[in-house]
Backbone as CSV, one residue per row, in Angstrom:
resi,resn,N_x,N_y,N_z,CA_x,CA_y,CA_z,C_x,C_y,C_z
1,MET,46.285,-63.240,-57.657,44.768,-62.009,-57.074,43.817,-62.554,-56.781
2,THR,43.276,-62.043,-55.430,42.047,-62.988,-55.157,40.542,-61.884,-55.899
3,ARG,39.881,-62.623,-56.567,38.502,-61.743,-57.237,37.612,-62.016,-55.862
4,ARG,36.873,-60.549,-56.210,35.723,-60.767,-54.934,34.564,-60.971,-56.146
5,PRO,33.528,-61.703,-55.067,32.392,-62.005,-56.067,31.572,-61.263,-56.733
6,PRO,30.646,-61.509,-57.738,30.018,-60.333,-57.895,28.934,-59.901,-56.895
7,VAL,28.427,-61.132,-56.264,27.425,-60.314,-55.255,27.838,-59.769,-54.231
8,ALA,29.347,-59.629,-53.678,29.855,-59.133,-52.812,29.700,-57.623,-53.475
9,LEU,30.772,-57.445,-54.577,30.746,-56.550,-55.417,29.621,-55.426,-55.375
10,ALA,28.176,-55.821,-55.558,26.952,-55.496,-55.419,26.522,-54.968,-54.200
11,VAL,27.004,-55.955,-53.203,26.063,-55.154,-51.921,27.528,-53.770,-51.146
12,ALA,28.590,-54.044,-51.597,29.647,-53.139,-51.278,28.971,-51.551,-52.280
13,ALA,28.650,-51.600,-53.237,28.495,-50.585,-53.907,26.892,-50.072,-53.406
14,LEU,25.771,-51.028,-52.916,24.812,-50.576,-52.499,24.909,-49.644,-51.352
15,SER,26.036,-50.072,-50.478,26.192,-49.408,-48.975,26.673,-48.129,-49.428
16,VAL,27.698,-48.190,-50.548,28.361,-46.671,-50.556,26.984,-45.449,-50.794
17,LEU,26.292,-46.110,-51.627,25.033,-45.406,-52.316,24.227,-44.861,-50.944
18,ALA,24.061,-45.894,-50.319,23.471,-45.677,-49.211,23.443,-44.591,-48.193
19,LEU,25.244,-44.560,-47.890,25.828,-43.754,-47.036,25.745,-42.640,-47.653
20,ALA,25.883,-42.298,-48.621,25.766,-41.203,-49.746,24.652,-40.527,-49.529
21,GLY,23.814,-41.209,-49.916,22.422,-40.868,-49.497,21.562,-40.066,-48.427
22,CYS,22.178,-40.971,-47.140,21.749,-40.360,-45.580,22.855,-38.982,-45.586
23,ALA,23.978,-38.948,-46.281,24.753,-37.801,-45.953,24.347,-36.548,-46.285
24,GLN,23.340,-36.775,-47.563,22.438,-35.649,-48.225,21.507,-35.274,-47.502
25,ASP,21.273,-36.151,-46.814,19.742,-35.793,-46.416,19.751,-35.396,-44.697
26,LEU,20.676,-35.136,-44.158,21.335,-34.664,-42.882,21.046,-33.143,-43.060
27,PRO,20.232,-32.578,-42.046,19.702,-30.943,-41.638,21.299,-30.380,-41.912
28,ALA,21.185,-29.067,-42.261,22.399,-28.418,-42.390,23.041,-27.944,-40.849
29,GLU,22.246,-27.827,-39.997,22.642,-28.173,-38.877,23.378,-29.207,-38.150
30,SER,23.047,-30.360,-38.417,23.772,-31.406,-37.892,24.804,-31.400,-38.378
31,ALA,25.136,-30.709,-39.843,26.333,-31.279,-40.083,27.748,-30.280,-39.975
32,ALA,27.283,-29.177,-39.054,27.656,-27.967,-38.984,27.198,-27.418,-37.876
33,PRO,27.758,-26.504,-36.718,26.928,-25.935,-35.708,26.719,-24.764,-36.753
34,SER,25.486,-23.689,-36.492,24.750,-22.632,-36.568,25.574,-21.038,-36.345
35,ALA,25.898,-20.513,-37.385,26.515,-19.190,-36.454,25.859,-18.623,-35.952
36,SER,24.729,-18.762,-36.441,23.249,-17.878,-35.284,23.027,-18.351,-34.206
37,ALA,23.416,-19.833,-33.850,23.347,-20.587,-32.552,23.983,-20.019,-31.837
38,SER,25.268,-19.460,-31.731,26.285,-19.097,-30.729,26.236,-17.320,-31.073
39,ALA,24.744,-16.738,-31.788,24.643,-15.337,-31.784,24.238,-15.000,-30.632
40,THR,23.573,-15.329,-29.892,22.715,-14.249,-28.652,23.282,-13.491,-28.047
41,PRO,23.391,-12.069,-27.944,23.759,-11.213,-27.425,23.954,-11.568,-25.848
42,THR,25.208,-11.208,-25.217,25.157,-11.243,-23.626,25.452,-9.609,-23.228
43,LEU,24.492,-9.607,-22.343,24.728,-8.133,-21.554,25.300,-7.854,-21.011
44,SER,26.274,-6.413,-20.787,27.134,-6.056,-20.249,27.405,-4.774,-19.987
45,GLY,28.037,-4.222,-19.191,28.006,-3.122,-18.564,27.536,-2.384,-18.044
46,SER,27.008,-1.166,-17.829,26.176,-0.673,-16.683,25.616,0.389,-17.267
47,ILE,24.659,0.951,-16.870,23.399,2.100,-17.065,22.718,2.745,-15.783
48,THR,22.517,3.757,-15.767,21.859,4.595,-14.869,20.496,4.656,-15.033
49,VAL,19.787,4.426,-14.175,18.369,4.637,-14.113,17.784,5.581,-13.280
50,ASP,17.306,6.710,-13.776,16.562,8.191,-12.660,15.116,7.294,-12.909
51,ALA,14.397,7.430,-11.573,13.319,7.026,-11.611,12.398,7.876,-10.277
52,ALA,11.279,7.967,-10.503,10.631,8.765,-8.886,10.982,8.051,-7.562
53,ALA,10.896,8.761,-6.754,10.936,8.190,-5.607,10.242,7.017,-5.124
54,SER,8.729,6.719,-5.577,7.858,6.235,-5.019,8.549,4.668,-5.926
55,LEU,9.389,4.360,-6.488,9.961,3.487,-7.124,10.709,2.744,-6.817
56,ASN,11.444,3.397,-5.659,12.325,3.216,-4.863,12.471,1.346,-5.025
57,GLY,11.696,0.996,-3.887,11.742,-0.193,-3.164,11.366,-0.832,-4.373
58,THR,10.327,-0.907,-5.199,10.440,-2.145,-6.475,11.568,-1.974,-7.058
59,PHE,11.950,-1.368,-7.661,12.971,-1.061,-8.953,14.370,-1.596,-8.352
60,THR,14.575,-1.420,-6.612,15.558,-1.964,-6.054,15.534,-3.388,-6.102
61,ALA,14.534,-4.069,-5.638,14.548,-5.526,-5.467,14.707,-6.076,-7.287
62,LEU,13.945,-5.455,-8.107,13.859,-5.921,-9.257,14.974,-5.768,-9.676
63,GLY,16.259,-4.590,-9.570,17.186,-4.714,-10.029,18.024,-5.564,-9.529
64,THR,18.331,-6.215,-8.212,18.867,-6.877,-7.692,18.750,-8.576,-8.374
65,SER,17.286,-8.927,-8.891,17.147,-9.598,-9.577,17.870,-9.918,-10.952
66,PHE,17.399,-8.920,-11.497,18.142,-8.835,-12.538,19.649,-8.889,-12.996
67,LYS,20.162,-8.756,-12.252,21.656,-8.737,-11.852,22.259,-9.971,-11.687
68,GLN,21.289,-10.767,-10.961,21.374,-12.265,-10.567,21.433,-13.016,-12.127
69,GLU,20.674,-12.540,-12.954,20.149,-12.871,-14.033,21.200,-12.674,-15.203
70,HIS,21.593,-11.773,-15.138,22.719,-10.975,-15.915,24.122,-10.616,-15.217
71,PRO,24.867,-11.864,-14.956,26.032,-11.540,-14.110,26.731,-10.424,-14.445
72,GLY,27.488,-9.644,-13.879,28.573,-8.250,-14.463,27.859,-7.723,-14.898
73,VAL,26.699,-7.139,-15.443,25.935,-5.720,-15.347,25.811,-5.041,-14.122
74,GLU,25.907,-3.958,-14.382,25.741,-3.007,-13.168,24.349,-2.142,-13.718
75,ILE,23.666,-1.447,-12.669,22.297,-0.545,-12.694,22.892,0.559,-11.648
76,THR,22.780,1.756,-11.534,23.164,2.623,-10.850,21.469,3.408,-10.948
77,PHE,20.956,3.381,-9.423,19.534,4.299,-9.341,19.745,5.136,-9.051
78,ASN,18.984,6.141,-9.297,19.096,7.868,-9.075,17.401,8.000,-8.705
79,PHE,17.032,7.954,-7.343,15.689,8.520,-7.241,15.371,9.735,-6.391
80,GLY,14.367,10.390,-6.902,14.207,11.647,-6.469,12.401,11.947,-7.029
81,GLY,12.238,12.950,-6.736,11.328,13.837,-7.032,11.141,13.991,-8.591
82,SER,10.383,13.484,-9.372,10.051,13.284,-10.896,10.305,14.634,-11.541
83,SER,10.040,15.904,-11.133,10.174,17.219,-12.055,11.944,17.270,-11.712
84,ALA,12.432,17.172,-10.819,13.652,17.835,-10.849,14.664,16.361,-11.259
85,LEU,14.199,15.306,-11.492,15.266,14.590,-12.262,14.666,14.399,-13.916
86,ALA,13.559,14.969,-14.048,13.404,15.497,-15.643,14.409,16.626,-16.287
87,ALA,14.006,17.565,-15.009,14.965,18.673,-15.366,16.449,18.227,-15.720
88,ALA,17.063,18.033,-14.689,18.381,17.478,-14.575,19.205,16.946,-16.207
89,ILE,17.830,15.912,-16.537,18.479,15.174,-17.901,18.124,16.022,-18.979
90,VAL,17.359,17.122,-18.884,16.931,18.148,-19.979,18.491,18.954,-20.184
91,SER,18.926,19.447,-18.750,20.194,19.891,-18.525,21.138,19.244,-18.937
92,GLY,21.424,18.067,-19.273,22.350,17.268,-19.621,22.920,15.993,-18.829
93,SER,22.163,15.955,-17.702,22.595,14.827,-16.892,22.249,13.437,-17.606
94,THR,23.619,12.412,-17.366,23.704,11.381,-18.268,23.102,10.359,-17.499
95,VAL,22.069,9.903,-18.568,20.986,8.745,-17.888,20.825,7.910,-19.138
96,ASP,20.407,6.910,-18.810,20.065,6.262,-19.895,18.848,5.742,-19.752
97,VAL,18.013,5.619,-18.445,16.557,5.045,-18.557,16.140,5.925,-17.636
98,PHE,14.737,6.601,-18.043,13.967,7.608,-16.753,12.518,7.194,-16.812
99,ALA,12.067,6.889,-15.182,10.918,6.404,-15.220,10.289,7.661,-14.218
100,ALA,9.315,8.105,-14.630,8.722,9.194,-14.075,7.586,9.010,-13.318
101,ALA,6.724,9.653,-12.470,5.828,9.302,-11.761,4.457,10.162,-12.216
102,SER,4.549,10.747,-13.329,3.301,11.268,-14.375,4.299,11.335,-15.621
103,THR,2.797,11.549,-16.313,3.081,11.590,-18.057,3.285,13.070,-18.214
104,LYS,3.005,13.903,-17.721,3.503,15.210,-17.672,4.831,15.591,-17.393
105,THR,5.573,15.058,-16.099,7.172,14.857,-15.629,7.790,14.345,-17.276
106,MET,7.399,12.837,-17.922,8.055,12.292,-19.034,7.916,12.945,-20.194
107,GLN,6.669,13.798,-20.477,6.618,14.868,-21.415,7.727,15.842,-21.585
108,THR,7.999,16.361,-20.188,9.079,17.174,-19.887,10.539,17.044,-21.166
109,VAL,10.750,15.381,-20.874,11.982,14.970,-21.340,11.566,14.477,-22.975
110,SER,10.367,13.740,-23.301,10.214,13.529,-24.151,10.077,14.922,-25.659
111,ASP,9.608,16.092,-24.956,9.468,17.325,-25.710,10.909,17.986,-26.197
112,ALA,11.619,17.463,-25.589,13.243,17.821,-25.911,13.486,16.609,-26.691
113,SER,13.122,15.922,-27.096,13.562,14.969,-28.195,15.192,14.125,-27.268
114,LEU,14.471,13.617,-26.620,15.607,12.934,-25.574,15.314,11.589,-25.400
115,THR,14.027,11.584,-25.704,13.855,9.826,-25.262,14.015,8.967,-26.467
116,ALA,14.436,7.668,-26.905,15.117,6.612,-28.053,13.635,6.500,-28.380
117,ALA,12.681,6.244,-27.820,11.408,5.448,-28.304,10.264,5.994,-27.232
118,ASP,8.878,6.078,-27.841,7.622,6.736,-27.168,7.759,5.741,-25.512
119,PRO,7.564,6.511,-24.391,7.610,5.788,-23.178,6.115,4.740,-23.305
120,VAL,6.466,4.160,-22.492,5.325,2.937,-22.148,5.183,3.309,-20.637
121,VAL,4.176,3.046,-20.354,3.308,2.961,-19.034,3.246,1.649,-18.086
122,ILE,3.831,1.748,-17.147,4.048,0.440,-16.588,3.216,-0.125,-15.628
123,ALA,2.788,1.083,-14.702,2.131,1.050,-13.559,1.375,2.508,-13.262
124,ARG,0.196,1.889,-12.443,-0.477,3.688,-11.796,-0.291,3.728,-10.432
125,ASN,-0.525,4.671,-10.053,-0.710,4.758,-8.531,-1.969,5.986,-8.040
126,LYS,-2.074,5.914,-6.763,-3.011,6.969,-6.481,-2.346,7.170,-4.750
127,LEU,-2.985,8.377,-4.272,-3.032,9.185,-3.121,-3.399,8.205,-1.968
128,GLU,-3.118,8.606,-0.806,-3.617,7.891,0.211,-3.128,8.755,1.537
129,ILE,-3.695,9.001,2.765,-3.078,9.570,4.112,-2.391,9.009,4.953
130,ALA,-1.240,9.350,4.744,-0.220,8.479,5.956,-0.113,8.972,7.391
131,VAL,-0.238,8.800,8.455,-0.172,9.068,9.812,0.271,8.331,10.565
132,PRO,0.977,8.818,11.593,2.060,8.092,12.491,1.517,6.855,13.160
133,PRO,1.549,5.952,13.388,0.974,4.963,14.119,0.439,5.485,15.844
134,GLY,-0.998,5.298,15.773,-1.666,5.454,16.858,-2.603,6.658,16.458
135,ASN,-2.240,7.421,15.132,-2.973,8.379,14.550,-3.340,9.236,15.816
136,PRO,-2.049,10.192,16.385,-2.151,10.882,17.546,-2.623,12.149,16.802
137,GLY,-2.805,12.538,16.005,-3.622,14.203,15.256,-5.174,13.727,15.724
138,LYS,-5.750,12.353,15.751,-6.948,12.279,15.371,-7.294,12.723,13.878
139,ILE,-6.223,12.181,12.894,-6.904,12.840,11.624,-7.933,11.498,10.872
140,THR,-9.108,12.157,10.385,-10.106,11.112,9.626,-10.303,11.070,8.441
141,GLY,-10.028,12.371,7.770,-10.171,12.524,6.153,-9.554,13.358,5.461
142,LEU,-9.599,13.605,4.678,-8.943,14.529,3.584,-9.288,16.463,4.615
143,LYS,-10.263,16.187,4.945,-11.121,17.695,5.598,-9.790,18.230,6.557
144,ASP,-9.111,17.262,7.337,-8.100,17.338,8.071,-7.172,18.446,7.745
145,PHE,-7.054,18.127,6.059,-5.594,19.022,5.621,-6.285,20.370,5.667
146,ALA,-7.284,20.831,6.127,-7.512,22.096,5.743,-7.606,22.753,7.195
147,ASP,-7.035,22.006,8.578,-7.095,22.734,9.753,-5.780,23.109,9.656
148,ALA,-5.676,24.408,10.438,-4.232,24.930,10.579,-3.855,24.510,12.100
149,GLY,-4.470,23.938,12.924,-4.307,23.449,14.243,-3.573,21.678,14.117
150,ARG,-3.452,21.578,12.952,-2.749,19.967,12.798,-1.600,20.668,11.997
151,THR,-0.537,19.941,11.988,0.686,19.672,11.339,0.592,18.519,10.047
152,ILE,0.341,19.357,8.956,0.727,18.675,7.688,1.586,18.855,6.636
153,VAL,1.656,18.014,6.131,3.343,17.731,4.969,2.651,17.286,3.768
154,VAL,2.845,17.805,2.369,2.751,17.419,1.182,3.930,17.212,0.250
155,CYS,3.734,17.208,-0.780,5.025,17.349,-2.015,4.553,18.314,-2.187
156,ALA,5.792,19.290,-2.956,5.871,20.153,-3.699,4.822,20.323,-4.712
157,LYS,4.791,21.355,-5.270,3.681,21.136,-6.148,3.666,20.657,-7.603
158,GLU,4.758,21.165,-8.036,5.642,20.951,-8.934,6.531,19.251,-9.505
159,VAL,5.942,18.818,-8.310,6.358,17.142,-8.491,5.203,16.376,-8.394
160,PRO,5.038,14.961,-9.450,3.763,14.262,-9.458,2.763,14.065,-8.178
161,CYS,3.586,14.309,-7.289,2.610,13.904,-6.037,2.065,15.097,-5.160
162,GLY,2.720,16.195,-5.378,2.035,17.345,-5.164,1.116,18.051,-5.971
163,ALA,1.241,17.882,-7.564,0.482,17.982,-8.239,-1.097,16.994,-8.206
164,ALA,-0.865,15.628,-7.898,-1.972,14.997,-7.187,-2.624,15.446,-6.052
165,ALA,-1.752,15.869,-4.925,-2.925,16.155,-3.894,-3.233,17.564,-4.411
166,THR,-2.760,18.401,-5.277,-3.421,19.745,-5.382,-4.946,19.106,-6.320
167,SER,-4.698,18.390,-7.235,-5.913,17.962,-7.978,-6.998,17.107,-6.550
168,VAL,-6.537,16.614,-5.805,-7.666,16.201,-5.049,-8.374,17.314,-4.298
169,PHE,-7.386,18.152,-3.751,-7.899,19.182,-2.691,-9.175,20.000,-3.689
170,ASP,-8.688,19.967,-5.014,-9.654,20.650,-5.579,-10.839,20.021,-5.744
171,ILE,-11.037,18.420,-5.776,-12.052,18.099,-5.813,-13.086,17.973,-5.118
172,ALA,-12.232,17.675,-4.036,-12.999,17.613,-2.363,-13.076,19.076,-1.651
173,LYS,-12.785,20.313,-2.664,-12.956,21.500,-2.484,-12.561,21.844,-1.302
174,ILE,-11.458,21.733,-0.833,-10.531,21.818,0.320,-9.481,22.913,0.182
175,THR,-9.419,23.737,0.889,-7.944,24.713,0.747,-7.364,24.201,2.064
176,ALA,-6.286,23.393,1.459,-4.958,22.934,2.299,-3.986,23.924,2.852
177,LYS,-4.060,23.670,4.157,-3.068,24.354,4.953,-1.735,23.818,5.518
178,PRO,-0.763,23.089,4.346,0.409,22.144,4.561,1.324,23.480,5.573
179,ASP,2.195,22.862,6.317,3.076,23.092,6.949,4.486,23.043,6.399
180,SER,4.509,22.520,5.483,5.759,22.361,4.573,5.311,21.137,3.153
181,TYR,6.246,21.739,2.185,6.079,21.166,0.857,7.459,20.549,0.693
182,GLU,7.196,19.163,0.771,8.433,18.547,0.375,8.886,18.179,-0.830
183,PRO,10.396,17.929,-1.451,11.076,17.864,-2.449,10.455,16.626,-3.494
184,ASP,9.771,15.729,-2.280,9.712,14.194,-3.159,8.474,13.643,-2.051
185,VAL,7.974,12.312,-2.281,7.103,11.686,-1.658,7.572,10.840,-0.367
186,THR,9.028,10.632,-0.599,10.075,9.981,0.654,10.118,10.785,1.441
187,SER,10.776,12.130,1.247,10.658,13.482,2.366,9.189,13.484,3.354
188,VAL,7.965,13.202,2.240,6.804,13.592,3.192,6.690,11.977,4.318
189,LEU,7.032,11.002,3.745,6.810,9.924,4.420,7.654,9.791,5.484
190,THR,8.983,10.276,5.391,10.223,10.705,6.279,9.480,11.463,7.547
191,LYS,8.958,12.201,7.380,8.167,13.264,8.305,7.326,12.836,9.062
192,VAL,6.552,11.913,8.531,5.135,11.020,9.062,6.040,10.078,9.797
193,GLU,6.550,9.530,9.488,7.412,8.279,10.256,7.933,8.534,11.886
194,GLY,8.265,9.854,11.546,9.705,10.419,12.631,8.520,11.160,13.538
195,ASN,7.080,11.112,13.277,6.335,11.772,13.947,6.520,13.707,14.114
196,ASP,7.064,14.073,12.892,7.163,15.062,12.710,5.818,15.785,12.270
197,ALA,4.963,15.148,12.145,3.386,15.485,11.023,2.501,14.563,11.770
198,ASP,1.144,15.421,11.614,0.312,14.719,11.947,-0.502,13.722,10.822
199,ALA,0.032,14.261,9.542,-0.554,13.683,8.328,0.267,13.886,7.164
200,GLY,0.484,13.344,6.420,0.936,13.418,4.896,0.134,13.112,3.754
201,LEU,0.648,13.648,2.465,-0.300,12.469,1.206,0.829,11.825,0.667
202,VAL,0.628,10.490,0.706,1.667,9.976,-0.119,1.215,8.835,-0.838
203,TYR,1.904,7.966,-1.471,1.267,7.124,-2.472,0.715,5.918,-1.702
204,VAL,-0.073,4.971,-2.160,-0.559,3.950,-1.614,0.620,2.860,-1.548
205,THR,1.590,3.096,-2.514,2.641,2.160,-2.398,3.873,2.506,-1.160
206,ASP,3.592,3.723,-0.985,4.476,4.107,0.265,4.102,3.989,1.562
207,VAL,2.769,4.012,1.617,2.107,3.525,2.986,2.648,2.102,3.165
208,GLN,2.069,1.248,1.925,2.368,-0.596,1.896,3.953,-0.534,2.737
209,ALA,4.709,-0.182,1.735,6.606,-0.213,1.866,6.392,0.076,3.432
210,ALA,6.123,1.016,3.903,6.596,1.369,5.167,6.194,0.775,6.681
211,GLY,4.776,-0.166,6.139,4.893,-1.409,6.929,3.938,-0.533,8.135
212,ASP,4.310,-0.993,9.486,3.884,-0.550,10.996,4.731,0.817,11.183
213,LYS,5.298,1.317,10.263,6.311,3.157,10.711,4.736,4.052,10.323
214,VAL,4.067,3.567,9.706,2.964,4.678,9.518,1.581,4.108,9.569
215,GLN,0.312,4.785,9.174,-1.081,4.066,9.226,-1.424,4.742,8.027
216,GLY,-2.245,3.779,7.307,-2.969,4.670,5.837,-4.508,5.122,6.260
217,ILE,-4.867,6.050,5.512,-6.367,6.449,5.727,-6.610,6.737,3.929
218,PRO,-7.426,5.852,3.410,-7.955,5.581,2.458,-8.869,6.845,2.301
219,PHE,-8.878,7.286,0.948,-10.024,8.192,0.707,-10.643,8.297,-0.740
220,ASP,-11.929,8.772,-0.686,-12.966,8.552,-2.041,-12.108,9.569,-3.380
221,GLU,-11.480,10.742,-2.990,-11.172,11.631,-4.049,-9.633,11.137,-4.920
222,ALA,-9.126,10.016,-3.828,-7.611,9.604,-4.753,-8.136,8.779,-6.110
223,ASP,-9.564,8.254,-6.080,-9.761,7.339,-7.240,-9.969,8.458,-8.555
224,GLN,-10.024,9.703,-8.165,-10.136,10.422,-9.420,-8.648,11.306,-10.044
225,ALA,-7.457,10.621,-8.679,-6.277,11.633,-9.301,-5.339,10.506,-9.621
226,ILE,-5.942,9.688,-10.079,-4.717,8.312,-10.576,-3.998,8.880,-11.591
227,THR,-2.523,8.286,-10.910,-1.280,8.870,-12.075,-0.661,7.731,-12.661
228,ASP,-0.082,8.052,-13.877,0.682,6.760,-14.664,1.766,6.892,-14.599
229,TYR,2.922,6.162,-14.548,4.052,5.633,-14.242,4.602,5.424,-15.793
230,PRO,5.078,6.390,-16.583,6.223,5.810,-18.087,7.582,6.036,-17.470
231,ILE,7.764,4.874,-18.190,9.299,4.588,-18.632,9.624,4.595,-19.838
232,ALA,11.238,5.168,-20.111,11.654,5.152,-21.585,13.083,5.174,-21.599
233,ALA,13.973,4.566,-22.208,15.006,4.466,-22.544,15.411,6.015,-22.946
234,LEU,16.471,6.327,-23.358,16.916,7.859,-23.721,17.484,7.689,-24.902
235,LYS,17.914,8.675,-25.488,18.525,8.145,-26.926,19.793,8.613,-26.550
236,ASP,20.571,9.322,-25.879,22.117,9.339,-25.896,22.717,8.308,-24.770
237,SER,21.949,7.286,-24.022,22.413,5.913,-23.889,23.699,5.804,-24.311
238,LYS,24.751,5.482,-23.646,25.659,4.727,-23.707,25.644,3.319,-24.021
239,ASN,24.203,2.533,-23.434,24.329,1.137,-23.756,22.972,0.586,-23.667
240,ALA,22.403,1.058,-25.155,20.985,0.949,-25.420,20.627,-0.201,-25.424
241,ALA,21.327,-1.545,-25.410,20.671,-2.768,-25.327,20.192,-3.169,-23.773
242,LEU,21.374,-2.875,-23.286,21.075,-3.178,-21.526,19.671,-2.058,-20.952
243,ALA,19.666,-0.977,-21.329,18.401,-0.212,-20.715,17.338,-0.558,-21.544
244,ASP,17.158,-1.119,-23.112,15.982,-1.572,-23.678,15.578,-3.142,-22.536
245,ALA,16.948,-3.882,-22.129,16.511,-4.943,-21.686,16.018,-4.881,-20.156
246,TRP,16.347,-3.656,-19.724,16.007,-3.366,-18.574,14.499,-2.926,-18.406
247,ILE,14.296,-1.818,-19.447,12.846,-1.844,-19.422,12.043,-3.434,-19.905
248,ALA,12.096,-4.276,-20.629,11.723,-4.640,-20.958,11.455,-6.290,-19.465
249,TYR,12.521,-5.992,-18.940,12.505,-6.871,-17.555,11.554,-6.424,-16.685
250,VAL,11.170,-4.723,-16.445,10.388,-4.104,-15.782,8.862,-4.368,-16.228
251,GLN,8.370,-4.433,-17.721,7.221,-4.808,-17.781,6.816,-6.181,-17.990
252,ALA,7.967,-7.213,-17.839,7.686,-8.634,-17.712,7.447,-8.889,-16.075
253,HIS,7.578,-8.023,-15.061,7.621,-8.083,-13.959,6.555,-7.120,-13.466
254,GLU,5.234,-7.407,-14.159,4.293,-6.194,-13.287,3.778,-6.480,-12.215
255,ALA,3.650,-7.895,-12.423,2.977,-8.819,-11.066,3.653,-8.381,-9.859
256,ASP,5.216,-7.967,-9.778,5.714,-7.472,-9.001,5.339,-6.458,-8.220
257,LEU,5.483,-5.265,-9.399,4.796,-3.916,-8.927,3.459,-3.827,-8.424
258,GLN,2.653,-4.612,-9.059,1.369,-4.807,-8.550,1.396,-5.431,-6.725
259,ALA,2.012,-6.356,-6.310,2.521,-6.601,-5.008,2.921,-5.677,-4.289
260,ALA,3.545,-5.180,-4.648,4.135,-3.694,-4.141,2.766,-2.532,-3.861
261,GLY,1.587,-2.499,-4.246,0.336,-2.012,-4.468,0.042,-0.842,-5.141
262,PHE,1.026,-0.768,-6.581,1.048,-0.338,-7.583,-0.352,-0.784,-8.729
263,LEU,-1.360,0.098,-9.134,-1.990,-0.537,-9.824,-1.753,-0.853,-11.463
264,ALA,-2.452,-1.770,-11.931,-2.321,-2.328,-13.400,-1.984,-1.183,-14.535
265,PRO,-1.524,-0.961,-15.925,-1.583,0.283,-16.247,-2.935,-0.256,-17.491
266,GLN,-3.267,0.629,-18.071,-4.620,0.762,-18.892,-4.241,0.507,-20.354
C-alpha cells in the first residue's frame, strides 16, 4: 500500500475545511429558493365597478391598460348617475367598487356601512357650459340659462352634476329655466351634441372628451362649486384583492385623470 506524504495530507485537510467554511458562509437564499420569493399573489377573477358617468372615458381606458398588465382579469363597468348607482348599491346591487362624483353621494353608501374602508378622493371636477358647434343659440354665459326662449338642459337635482348646477345658479343669483332634467351628465351632453338644446351644463371633462362635437364656455361661478370624486371598495366584494388593486391602479394614474381634464385631489 502506497502511503500519502504528510504534506499532501495536510493540504487535503485544509481544502476540506475551506470548503466547509464556504458552505457555512452561503446566504440561506443561495442554498435554497425562499418560499416567499414565489409567493407574490397573482390577480385573477373579475370585479364590477359602478362609476359616475363622467368617469366613463378615463376608467374605460385605464381598465384596458390594467387588464393588459394583469392578463386573465375582467372588469365590468357600470356608468350612470351617482345617486342612482348609490341607491342600487344600498338596495343590494352586487358591486365591488364604487366611484362617485360627489362625497355626498358616496356618503349614502358609507352610512349604510357598505364600504370596506374609508373612501379616497381620486380627482375633482367642475362645470362648464356646453353648446353645439357654432353656438347657434348665441349663449354667452350662465345668465342665458334664465332665458325661457332658449332650450336648456341640466342634470336632475339629485345627481352630483345637478346639485352642482343648483349651486352655481344660487351663487350667480339666477333662476334657471331648464327644458329638461337629465338622469346623468352623459344624457345632457348627448342632447347638446345632437343640437337638441342650445346649452347644457356638464363637466369640463365632458366637454374635453366630446372634442369638436360641442363647444365649451367657462364661467367664474364654476370655481365655487368644485366636486370631489371619491372611490371605495365595497365590504361584500367577492374579490377584495382585485378591487383593492384596481383602486391602487387608479390612484397611481392620477396623471391620466388630469390629462382628461380632471383637477388633482386636494
